[in-house]
C-alpha positions in Angstrom: -103.2 141.4 -89.3 -99.9 140.3 -90.7 -97.5 143.2 -90.3 -94.2 141.6 -91.1 -92.9 138.2 -92.3 -89.4 136.8 -92.4 -88.3 133.5 -93.9 -86.5 131.9 -96.9 -87.2 132.9 -100.5 -88.6 129.9 -102.5 -89.4 131.9 -105.6 -89.1 135.4 -106.8 -90.5 137.3 -109.8 -90.7 140.8 -111.0 -93.8 141.7 -109.0 -94.1 139.1 -106.2 -92.1 136.7 -104.0 -92.8 133.4 -102.3 -91.4 133.3 -98.8 -91.4 130.1 -96.6 -92.0 130.9 -93.0 -91.6 127.6 -91.0 -93.2 125.5 -93.6 -95.9 127.9 -94.8 -95.4 129.7 -98.1 -96.6 133.3 -98.4 -97.0 135.0 -101.7 -96.2 138.6 -101.2 -96.8 141.2 -103.9 -94.0 143.8 -104.2 -93.0 146.7 -106.4 -90.3 146.2 -109.0 -87.9 148.3 -107.0 -88.5 146.1 -103.9 -88.2 142.9 -106.0 -84.8 144.0 -107.4 -83.4 144.5 -103.9 -84.4 141.1 -102.6 -81.8 138.3 -102.2 -81.6 135.2 -104.4 -83.8 132.1 -103.9 -82.7 130.1 -100.9 -81.6 133.1 -98.8 -83.4 134.9 -96.0 -85.6 137.9 -96.5 -88.0 140.0 -94.4 -90.7 142.5 -95.5 -93.2 144.7 -93.7 -96.6 143.7 -95.0 -100.1 145.1 -95.6 -103.0 142.6 -95.9 -105.7 143.4 -98.4 -109.0 141.8 -97.5 -111.8 141.4 -100.1 -114.9 139.3 -100.2 -113.2 136.7 -102.4 -109.5 137.5 -102.1 -106.7 137.9 -99.5 -103.5 139.5 -100.8 -100.3 140.4 -99.0 -98.2 143.4 -100.2 -94.7 143.7 -99.0 -92.4 146.7 -98.3 -88.7 147.0 -97.4 -89.3 149.7 -94.9 -92.1 151.1 -92.8 -91.8 154.4 -94.7 -92.7 152.6 -97.9 -95.6 151.0 -96.2 -96.9 154.4 -94.9 -96.7 155.9 -98.4 -98.6 152.9 -99.7 -101.4 153.5 -97.2 -101.5 157.2 -98.1 -101.5 156.5 -101.8 -104.3 154.0 -101.6 -106.5 156.5 -99.7 -106.8 158.4 -103.0 -109.8 157.4 -105.2 -108.6 155.5 -108.2 -105.3 154.3 -106.6 -105.4 150.6 -105.9 -102.6 148.5 -104.5 -101.0 147.8 -107.9 -101.0 151.4 -108.9 -99.5 152.3 -105.5 -96.7 149.8 -106.0 -96.1 151.1 -109.5 -95.7 154.6 -108.1 -93.4 153.5 -105.4 -91.4 151.6 -108.0 -91.0 154.7 -110.1 -90.5 157.1 -107.2 -88.8 156.0 -104.0 -90.4 157.5 -100.8 -88.2 160.6 -100.8 -88.8 161.2 -104.5 -92.6 160.8 -104.1 -92.7 163.2 -101.1 -90.7 165.7 -103.1 -92.9 165.4 -106.1 -96.1 165.9 -104.0 -94.7 168.8 -102.0 -93.6 170.6 -105.2 -96.8 169.8 -107.1 -94.8 167.9 -109.6 -97.6 165.6 -111.0 -95.6 164.9 -114.1 -93.2 162.8 -112.1 -96.1 160.8 -110.6 -97.5 160.4 -114.1 -94.4 158.4 -115.1 -95.6 155.4 -113.2 -97.4 152.6 -115.1 -101.2 152.9 -114.9 -101.2 156.6 -113.9 -102.8 159.0 -116.3 -102.6 162.8 -116.1 -105.8 163.3 -114.2 -105.0 160.7 -111.6 -101.5 162.1 -111.1 -103.0 165.5 -110.6 -105.5 164.1 -108.1 -102.8 162.4 -106.1 -100.7 165.5 -105.8 -103.8 167.7 -105.0 -105.3 165.3 -102.4 -102.1 164.4 -100.7 -100.5 167.9 -100.6 -101.7 168.5 -97.0 -101.3 164.9 -95.9 -97.9 164.1 -97.3 -95.9 166.3 -94.8 -96.9 164.1 -91.9 -95.4 161.0 -93.6 -92.4 163.0 -94.8 -91.7 164.2 -91.2 -91.3 160.5 -90.2 -88.3 160.3 -92.5 -85.4 158.3 -91.2 -87.3 157.0 -88.2 -89.1 154.5 -90.5 -86.3 153.7 -92.9 -85.0 150.6 -91.1 -84.8 147.8 -93.7 -87.0 144.8 -92.6 -84.2 142.6 -93.7 -81.7 144.2 -91.4 -83.7 143.0 -88.5 -82.8 139.4 -89.4 -79.3 140.1 -88.1 -80.6 141.2 -84.7 -82.8 138.2 -84.5 -79.9 135.9 -85.4 -77.8 137.5 -82.7 -80.6 137.1 -80.2 -80.5 133.3 -80.7 -76.8 133.0 -80.7 -75.7 134.3 -84.1 -78.1 132.2 -86.1 -76.8 128.9 -84.6 -80.3 128.2 -83.3 -81.9 127.8 -79.9 -84.8 126.0 -78.4 -87.5 126.0 -81.0 -85.5 128.1 -83.4 -84.4 126.7 -86.7 -81.0 127.7 -87.9 -81.0 130.0 -90.9 -78.5 131.4 -93.3 -75.9 134.0 -92.1 -77.4 137.4 -91.5 -74.9 138.8 -94.1 -76.8 136.9 -96.8 -79.9 138.9 -96.2 -78.2 142.2 -95.6 -75.6 141.9 -98.4 -78.1 142.2 -101.1 -78.1 146.0 -101.1 -75.2 148.3 -101.1 -75.2 149.9 -97.6 -73.9 153.2 -99.1 -77.1 154.2 -101.0 -79.3 152.9 -98.2 -77.5 154.8 -95.5 -77.5 157.9 -97.7 -81.3 157.6 -98.2 -81.8 157.2 -94.5 -79.7 160.3 -93.8 -81.6 162.4 -96.4 -84.9 161.2 -95.0 -83.9 162.1 -91.4 -82.5 165.5 -92.5 -85.8 166.2 -94.3 -87.8 165.1 -91.2 -85.8 167.3 -88.8 -86.0 170.3 -91.1 -89.8 169.9 -91.4 -90.0 169.7 -87.6 -87.8 172.8 -87.2 -89.9 174.9 -89.7 -93.1 173.7 -88.0 -91.8 174.9 -84.6 -91.1 178.3 -86.3 -94.7 178.6 -87.2 -94.7 177.6 -90.9 -97.6 175.5 -92.1 -97.0 171.8 -93.1 -97.6 172.4 -96.8 -95.4 175.4 -97.2 -92.7 173.9 -95.1 -92.7 170.6 -97.0 -92.6 172.5 -100.3 -89.6 174.6 -99.2 -87.7 171.6 -97.8 -88.4 169.5 -100.8 -87.1 172.2 -103.2 -84.1 172.8 -101.0 -83.2 169.1 -101.0 -83.8 168.8 -104.7 -81.2 171.5 -105.3 -78.7 169.9 -102.8 -79.6 166.2 -102.1 -76.7 165.6 -99.8 -77.3 168.7 -97.6 -77.2 168.1 -93.8 -80.1 169.3 -91.7 -78.7 172.7 -90.7 -78.0 173.6 -94.4 -81.4 172.3 -95.4 -83.1 174.5 -92.9 -81.2 177.6 -94.0 -82.0 176.9 -97.6 -85.7 176.3 -96.9 -85.9 179.5 -94.9 -84.3 181.5 -97.8 -87.0 180.0 -100.0 -89.7 181.0 -97.5 -88.4 184.5 -97.0 -90.7 187.3 -98.3 -89.7 188.4 -101.8 -89.2 192.1 -102.3 
């Protein structure tokens, strides 16, 4: 199983990228959102991957973070959701938006993705309502960008200068500079805040679905809320109404 690839981009398109890994070119299918965040041709890139095996076909699908990959796995567990539909959903709704839509029963947001009709959108929300909280709870722990790991790898071999058996590559900044760190860090913080809030509510005895719904609604109202504020807001939503 190929779980991650890192190399030089030889070609990029709206829905796939060709990455050279030590002389072998891998075609990796990606969402439009992922494609837009990749660096130009000739620069380094890394993606977490999922290998689809069929009788007459092998396809690699790539994701910028493990959280995207976990959502892909969850989406494709729903009947009628293939890999391409999953990528379309992830392109329309980032992981945090998808988790919020499912927790709130907002199938209309899922419906906005190409290839998703009303019935399929409702099925996705219904079938994943109880499963989504487990992925949402992973939050920031899985939001490390695969491309950021290139920097660590370069440092391990002397800042990219190369070592025995290691071919020198472009500076790590070329891979990391493709995305504004601000939005990425903000998304990671929001994901971690949601994960911590879900964990706290679970420890207080709330069920996964009701906790996820309350946290999602609280974060929708105040996206930048820190974990304590998110927990307080969710508890207010869960409090018995007179």
